[in-house]
C-alpha positions in Angstrom: -6.9 23.8 40.1 -3.7 26.2 40.5 -1.6 26.1 37.6 0.1 29.4 36.8 1.2 29.3 32.9 5.6 29.5 33.8 8.4 30.6 31.6 9.2 26.8 31.5 5.5 26.0 30.3 6.0 28.6 27.7 9.4 27.1 26.7 8.1 23.8 26.9 4.6 24.8 24.1 6.4 26.7 21.3 9.2 23.9 20.6 6.2 21.9 20.6 4.8 23.6 18.6 7.4 24.3 16.2 7.7 20.6 15.8 4.2 20.8 16.3 4.2 22.1 12.5 7.8 20.4 11.6 5.5 17.7 10.6 4.3 20.7 7.5 7.0 23.3 7.6 10.4 21.3 8.7 8.8 19.1 6.6 8.4 21.2 3.4 11.3 21.6 2.5 11.8 18.0 1.8 8.4 18.0 0.1 8.6 20.7 -2.5 12.1 19.5 -3.5 11.1 15.5 -3.2 7.4 15.5 -4.6 6.2 16.9 -7.7 3.7 19.2 -8.0 0.7 17.0 -8.5 1.7 15.2 -5.2 2.4 18.6 -3.4 -1.6 19.1 -4.0 -2.3 15.5 -3.1 -0.7 16.0 0.2 -2.6 19.0 0.6 -5.7 17.5 -0.1 -5.1 15.0 2.4 -4.3 17.3 5.1 -7.7 19.6 4.0 -9.9 15.7 4.0 -7.6 15.2 7.9 -8.9 18.1 9.2 -12.6 17.4 7.5 -12.6 13.8 9.1 -11.8 15.1 12.5 -14.5 17.2 12.6 -16.2 14.0 12.8 -14.8 14.6 17.4 -17.6 17.1 16.9 -15.8 19.2 19.4 -15.1 16.6 22.3 -11.4 17.6 22.6 -12.4 21.0 24.2 -15.8 20.0 25.6 -14.2 17.5 27.8 -11.7 19.7 28.8 -13.5 22.0 29.9 -15.1 20.0 31.9 -12.0 17.9 33.7 -11.0 21.7 34.3 -14.4 22.3 36.5 -13.7 18.8 38.3 -10.6 19.8 39.3 -11.5 23.2 40.6 -14.2 21.2 42.8 -17.5 21.0 41.0 -19.3 18.6 42.6 -21.8 18.2 38.5 -21.7 18.7 35.1 -24.8 20.1 33.4 -24.6 21.5 29.6 -24.3 25.5 29.4 -24.2 26.0 32.9 -20.8 27.3 34.8 -20.5 24.9 37.7 -19.9 25.9 41.1 -16.9 25.2 42.1 -14.8 25.8 45.8 -11.6 24.2 45.3 -12.9 21.4 47.7 -12.2 17.8 47.1 -12.3 16.4 44.0 -14.8 14.4 43.3 -13.6 10.5 42.0 -17.1 9.5 40.8 -17.7 12.4 38.5 -14.7 12.8 36.9 -14.3 9.4 35.9 -17.5 8.4 34.9 -16.4 11.7 32.3 -13.7 9.5 31.5 -16.2 6.8 30.9 -18.4 8.7 29.0 -15.7 10.5 26.3 -14.0 7.3 26.0 -17.5 5.7 24.3 -18.7 8.5 21.5 -14.5 9.1 21.2 -15.3 5.4 20.1 -18.3 5.5 18.0 -16.8 8.7 15.9 -13.6 6.8 15.4 -15.2 3.4 13.5 -17.3 6.5 11.5 -14.3 7.7 10.6 -12.5 5.1 9.6 -15.5 4.1 7.2 -15.5 7.2 6.1 -12.0 7.3 5.6 -11.9 4.1 3.9 -15.1 4.9 1.4 -16.0 8.3 0.9 -12.4 9.8 1.1 -11.3 7.8 -2.0 -14.5 8.2 -3.5 -13.2 11.9 -3.5 -9.9 11.3 -4.6 -10.5 9.2 -7.7 -13.2 12.3 -9.3 -9.9 14.2 -9.2 -7.8 15.1 -12.8 -3.9 12.7 -11.4 -1.6 10.9 -13.7 -0.7 9.3 -10.8 -2.0 5.7 -10.3 -4.6 6.0 -8.3 -3.6 2.5 -6.4 -0.2 4.7 -5.2 -2.8 7.4 -4.5 -5.6 5.0 -2.6 -3.0 3.1 -0.8 -1.2 6.4 0.7 -4.5 8.0 1.5 -5.5 5.1 3.4 -2.4 4.7 5.5 -2.9 8.1 6.5 -6.5 7.3 7.7 -5.2 4.7 9.7 -3.1 7.4 11.5 -5.7 10.1 11.8 -8.2 7.2 13.3 -6.0 6.1 15.6 -5.7 9.6 17.0 -8.7 10.4 17.2 -9.8 7.7 19.2 -7.4 8.3 21.6 -8.0 12.1 21.6 -9.9 11.8 25.2 -6.6 11.5 27.1 -5.5 14.5 25.8 -8.2 15.7 27.1 -7.9 14.8 30.3 -4.2 16.2 30.4 -4.8 19.7 29.1 -8.6 19.8 31.4 -6.2 19.0 34.6 -3.3 22.3 33.2 -0.7 19.3 32.3 -0.8 21.0 28.4 3.7 20.8 29.8 3.2 17.4 29.4 1.2 16.7 26.6 3.8 19.3 24.8 6.6 17.2 25.9 5.1 14.5 24.0 4.4 16.0 20.7 8.3 17.1 20.8 9.6 13.7 20.7 7.4 12.0 17.9 7.2 14.4 15.9 10.8 13.8 16.6 9.8 10.7 14.9 8.1 12.0 12.4 10.4 13.7 10.5 13.2 10.8 11.2 11.0 8.4 9.6 9.2 10.8 6.6 12.4 12.7 5.5 14.7 9.5 4.9 11.8 8.4 2.9 11.1 11.2 0.9 15.0 11.7 0.0 15.8 7.6 -1.2 12.7 8.9 -3.1 9.7 6.8 -1.7 7.3 9.4 -2.4 3.9 10.5 -0.8 3.9 7.0 0.7 6.8 8.6 3.3 4.3 11.2 4.8 2.0 8.5 5.4 4.7 5.6 6.8 5.7 8.4 8.7 2.7 10.1 10.4 1.6 6.1 11.3 4.4 5.1 13.3 4.7 9.0 15.1 0.8 8.8 16.5 1.0 5.0 17.6 4.3 6.1 19.7 2.3 9.1 21.0 -1.1 7.0 21.4 1.5 4.9 23.3 3.0 7.6 25.7 0.3 10.0 26.2 -1.4 6.8 27.6 1.1 6.4 30.6 1.0 10.1 31.2 -2.8 10.1 32.4 -2.4 7.7 34.7 1.1 8.4 36.2 0.9 10.3 39.2 -3.1 10.9 39.3 -4.8 9.1 42.3 -7.9 10.2 41.0 -8.3 7.9 37.7 -9.1 4.9 38.1 -8.2 2.3 34.9 -10.6 -0.1 35.4 -13.1 2.1 36.8 -17.0 0.4 36.5 -19.6 3.5 35.9 -22.0 4.6 37.2 -25.3 4.8 36.2 -25.0 9.1 36.3 -22.0 8.6 33.2 -25.3 8.2 30.7 -26.5 11.6 31.7 -23.4 12.7 31.0 -22.7 11.5 28.1 -26.0 13.3 26.6 -24.5 16.9 28.1 -20.8 15.8 27.0 -22.7 15.4 23.8 -24.7 18.1 23.9 -22.0 20.6 24.5 -19.9 18.8 22.1 -22.6 19.1 19.6 -22.7 22.7 19.5 -18.5 23.1 19.3 -18.7 21.0 16.9 -21.3 22.9 14.0 -18.7 25.4 15.5 -15.7 23.2 14.3 -17.1 22.5 11.2 -18.2 26.2 10.3 -14.2 26.5 10.8 -13.2 24.8 9.0 -15.6 25.6 5.9 -14.1 29.1 6.4 -10.3 27.8 6.0 -10.0 23.9 4.7 -12.9 23.5 2.8 -11.8 26.5 0.5 -7.9 24.5 -0.5 -11.4 21.6 -1.6 -12.4 24.4 -3.7 -9.4 25.4 -5.4 -8.8 21.8 -5.7 -11.8 21.0 -7.9 -12.2 24.1 -10.0 -9.3 25.4 -10.0 -6.4 23.2 -10.1 -3.6 21.3 -8.2 -1.1 23.6 -9.3 -2.7 26.6 -7.5 -4.3 24.3 -5.0 0.0 24.0 -3.8 0.2 27.7 -4.4 -3.0 28.4 -2.4 -2.3 24.9 0.4 1.5 26.3 1.0 0.2 30.0 2.3 -2.8 28.9 3.7 -0.3 26.5 5.5 2.1 28.8 7.3 -0.2 31.2 7.5 -2.2 28.1 10.0 1.1 27.4 11.6 1.6 31.5 12.6 -1.4 31.7 14.0 -1.0 28.5 15.9 3.1 29.9 17.3 0.5 33.0 18.4 -2.4 31.8 20.0 0.2 29.2 22.2 -0.2 31.6 24.9 -4.1 32.1 24.8 -4.2 28.1 24.7 -2.3 27.5 27.5 -4.1 30.3 29.8 -7.4 28.4 28.7 -7.9 26.0 31.1 -6.9 28.6 34.3 -9.7 30.7 32.8 -11.8 28.2 32.8 -10.6 27.1 36.1 -10.9 31.2 37.6 -14.5 31.6 35.7 -15.6 28.4 37.4 -14.1 30.2 41.1 -15.8 34.0 40.2 -12.1 35.2 39.7 -13.2 37.9 37.0 -10.0 40.3 37.5 -7.8 37.1 37.0 -9.9 36.0 34.5 -9.7 39.7 32.4 -5.7 40.5 33.0 -5.1 36.4 31.7 -7.4 37.5 28.1 -5.9 40.5 28.0 -2.3 39.2 28.0 -2.5 36.3 25.9 -4.3 38.1 23.0 -1.7 40.9 23.2 0.5 38.2 22.9 -1.0 37.3 19.7 -1.1 39.9 17.8 2.1 40.9 18.7 3.4 38.0 17.6 1.3 36.9 14.4 1.8 40.7 13.2 5.5 40.5 13.6 5.6 37.2 11.7 2.9 38.1 8.9 5.1 41.2 8.3 7.8 38.7 7.6 6.5 36.7 5.7 5.2 39.0 3.2 9.1 40.6 2.7 10.7 37.0 2.7 8.7 34.5 2.1 9.7 34.6 -1.6 13.5 35.2 -1.0 13.0 32.0 1.5 11.4 29.4 -0.7 13.4 29.9 -3.6 16.4 28.5 -2.2 14.3 25.0 -1.7 11.9 25.3 -4.6 11.3 26.5 -8.0 8.4 24.4 -8.8 6.3 26.1 -5.6 5.1 29.4 -5.1 3.7 31.8 -2.4 0.1 34.0 -3.7 1.4 37.4 -5.1 2.1 40.2 -2.7 -1.5 41.7 -2.9 -3.2 38.1 -1.9 -0.9 37.0 0.6 -1.1 40.8 1.7 -5.3 40.3 1.2 -5.2 36.5 3.3 -3.2 37.3 6.2 -5.3 40.3 7.0 -8.3 37.8 6.6 -6.6 35.6 8.7 -5.4 38.0 11.5 -9.2 39.2 11.3 -10.3 35.9 12.6 -7.6 34.7 14.7 -8.4 37.3 16.9 -13.0 36.3 17.2 -11.8 33.0 17.6 -9.8 33.5 20.6 -12.8 36.3 21.6 -15.1 32.6 21.0 -12.5 30.8 23.2 -12.8 32.9 26.3 -16.3 32.7 26.3 -16.9 28.8 26.4 -15.3 29.4 29.8 -18.1 30.9 30.8 -19.9 27.5 29.5 -21.7 29.5 27.1 -21.7 29.1 23.3 -23.5 31.6 21.5 -21.8 31.7 18.1 -23.2 27.8 16.7 -25.0 29.7 14.1 -23.5 32.0 13.6 -20.2 29.6 12.1 -22.2 27.4 10.2 -24.3 30.0 8.5 -20.5 31.9 7.9 -19.3 28.9 7.2 -22.2 27.7 4.4 -22.3 30.7 2.9 -18.2 30.8 2.3 -18.3 28.3 0.3 -21.2 28.7 -1.8 -19.4 32.0 -2.7 -16.6 30.5 -3.4 -17.7 28.5 -5.7 -19.6 30.5 -7.9 -16.7 32.7 -8.0 -14.2 30.3 -8.7 -16.8 28.3 -11.0 -19.0 30.3 -12.5 -17.1 33.8 -12.4 -13.5 32.4 -12.9 -12.3 35.5 -10.4 -9.7 32.4 -9.6 -7.5 32.7 -5.8 -9.0 36.4 -5.2 -12.3 35.3 -5.0 -11.9 32.5 -3.1 -10.4 35.2 -0.7 -12.6 38.0 -1.4 -15.4 36.0 -0.6 -13.9 34.7 3.7 -13.5 37.9 4.3 -16.3 39.8 2.7 -18.9 36.8 4.6 -16.4 36.8 8.0 -16.8 40.5 7.4 -20.7 40.9 7.9 -20.9 39.5 11.8 -18.1 37.7 13.2 -14.9 40.0 12.3 -16.8 42.8 15.0 -19.9 40.5 16.9 -18.0 38.0 18.9 -14.5 40.7 19.9 -17.6 43.6 20.9 -19.2 41.4 23.0 -16.0 39.6 24.8 -15.1 43.6 25.8 -18.7 44.0 26.8 -18.6 41.0 29.5 -14.9 42.6 30.5 -15.3 46.0 30.4 -16.7 46.6 34.1 -14.3 44.2 35.8 -11.4 45.7 37.8 -8.1 43.9 35.8 
């Protein structure tokens, strides 16, 4: 697979990320102005719960995407925890289609599980929160929003195909269109006073359009993918391999969720929805910064995976180094702007919700920077079809949740206790271990 990231790919990437975050950032002024503080807090709880539900994907998207990259690079078989030999020969159609069938069957099962979790467990948790809003209204908003999550989840393997074969720009163009639809539906409803349901309805309509277009793009101009393909016996073996690899990435994603979004649930449960609104806003904007900063790395990841399989290590090192430096430069410039301009700009939108106090904000941004760097390093390690960081991620996530609970419930340390819990636990291992591992792996490779 020869896919070079061009300037227009980068531009489409930034535009798609900008509009991807439009559901949060461009909608944010309208959310803050037209929703009450409890509804804002509930929205961040919705987003956190959605992240928990999406964990059921259990690392399938990056796993299938990586395997698709191997196949388009000429791999003749796929093995667990081993980089296949690729010689840039003809693409193995049977292997490609068996892989897609295996992924589709797994996605179907986890979507059914996700829907049950949304309808039953999600509503039970929401019922436990202290809110003056009508519970039937809250339940309706969450269930509708949950449907959009399930639709997106089931067709997630299409995203893996596009990413894996290097069509990230096509995916970005679809994101630009569908996020524009989300804005066009949600904003007028918010302005007209429809409340939280506006965001749920906008999400459902946008995701249906998104999946319909993505389906067309997957089969368009690709004669290797067969629509009504009858899987071979090898598909069963592939399903096992995909699930084994995805399971490792899924545990990693669970750990990441506990590290980042799980804290929002702790804050909303033990400090309150008002604190969750301030903390959630800070987390949301910081995640936007991380996503934008990491965008070039994400665009280059399929090529790094392919070059790794082709044993072109100098090219891998060059791509990794450029992507990592770009991510850090963008993050630090954005973080600096947030600290000095964040509250100044926010006061023109709303007086109800604020970012964290400056000292806490700086501390959280440092924590997030360290996390971004080790996350990019672990992403590099996956290009070798190896995931040595499974245990450390889940132990870290559980430890952060436990310490955050102790800090808020017993020590009454509030939001500062939550942030310090993250920084302390991450610094014990992840913040230094994985950057060091990547450095040791690449230091003897000539650029």
